[in-house]
C-alpha positions in Angstrom: -0.1 -0.2 0.2 1.0 3.2 -1.0 1.2 6.4 1.7 2.7 9.7 3.5 5.9 9.5 5.0 6.7 10.0 8.0 9.7 11.1 9.9 10.4 12.2 13.4 10.9 15.6 13.7 14.4 17.1 13.1 14.3 19.5 16.3 14.3 16.6 19.5 12.3 13.4 17.5 9.1 13.6 20.3 6.9 14.0 17.2 6.1 12.2 13.9 6.1 14.8 10.5 5.7 14.1 6.9 8.9 13.8 4.6 8.8 16.3 2.0 11.2 15.8 -1.3 11.2 18.6 -3.3 8.7 20.4 -2.2 5.7 17.6 -2.6 4.6 14.9 -0.1 6.6 12.0 -0.1 4.1 9.1 -0.6 6.0 5.6 -1.6 5.1 2.0 0.7 3.9 2.6 4.5 3.5 -1.5 5.4 6.6 -1.4 8.2 6.1 2.9 8.6 2.2 1.0 9.7 3.5 -1.7 11.6 5.8 0.4 13.4 3.3 2.7 14.1 0.8 -0.2 15.7 3.8 -1.7 17.7 4.9 1.5 19.3 1.0 3.0 20.1 -0.4 2.5 23.1 -4.2 2.4 22.7 -5.5 5.6 23.4 -2.8 7.9 21.8 -4.1 7.7 17.8 -7.2 10.1 19.5 -8.5 8.9 16.1 -8.9 5.2 16.6 -8.3 5.0 20.5 -8.1 1.0 19.9 -5.1 1.1 17.9 -1.7 0.1 19.4 -0.1 -2.6 20.9 2.5 -0.8 23.3 5.3 -3.0 22.6 7.5 -1.3 25.5 5.2 -2.3 27.9 7.2 -6.3 26.5 10.1 -5.1 28.7 10.4 -7.6 31.6 6.8 -9.9 30.8 6.6 -13.4 30.5 4.4 -13.8 28.2 4.9 -14.1 24.6 1.8 -15.8 23.7 -0.2 -12.6 24.9 1.8 -10.3 22.9 2.5 -12.2 19.4 -1.6 -12.3 19.9 -2.2 -8.8 20.8 -0.1 -7.6 17.4 -1.1 -10.2 15.1 -5.1 -8.6 15.9 -3.5 -5.0 15.4 -2.0 -5.9 12.7 -5.1 -7.6 11.1 -6.9 -4.7 12.5 -4.9 -2.7 10.0 -6.2 -4.7 7.6 -3.4 -6.7 6.9 -2.9 -10.2 5.8 -0.6 -11.4 8.3 1.4 -15.0 7.5 3.3 -14.8 11.1 4.9 -13.3 14.0 8.0 -14.9 15.7 9.3 -12.8 19.3 12.7 -13.5 20.0 15.6 -12.8 22.3 16.9 -10.7 19.6 13.3 -8.6 18.0 10.1 -9.6 16.6 9.8 -10.8 13.5 6.5 -10.6 11.1 5.3 -11.2 7.6 2.7 -9.6 6.7 0.8 -7.9 3.2 -1.2 -5.0 2.3 
């Protein structure tokens, strides 16, 4: 899926802003960008869709990877992605999904 590219704000990196190239908004594949947003957002942070978000920072020191794998898969499917697999390892999270 193509959409508007976002980047962290230049000043302090605490906000997202659209990418502008040659005076126009950058439009490109947003699959990985949307996955990253869904993983990092906590429920209620996105005012337009308060049910969106996994809040992956809460996973730190948790010992139930099955809960997190299920939550990630559900959220990605709510976004319209066809999820092949979600694997949580000691080194990261591997997601196989497409729109």
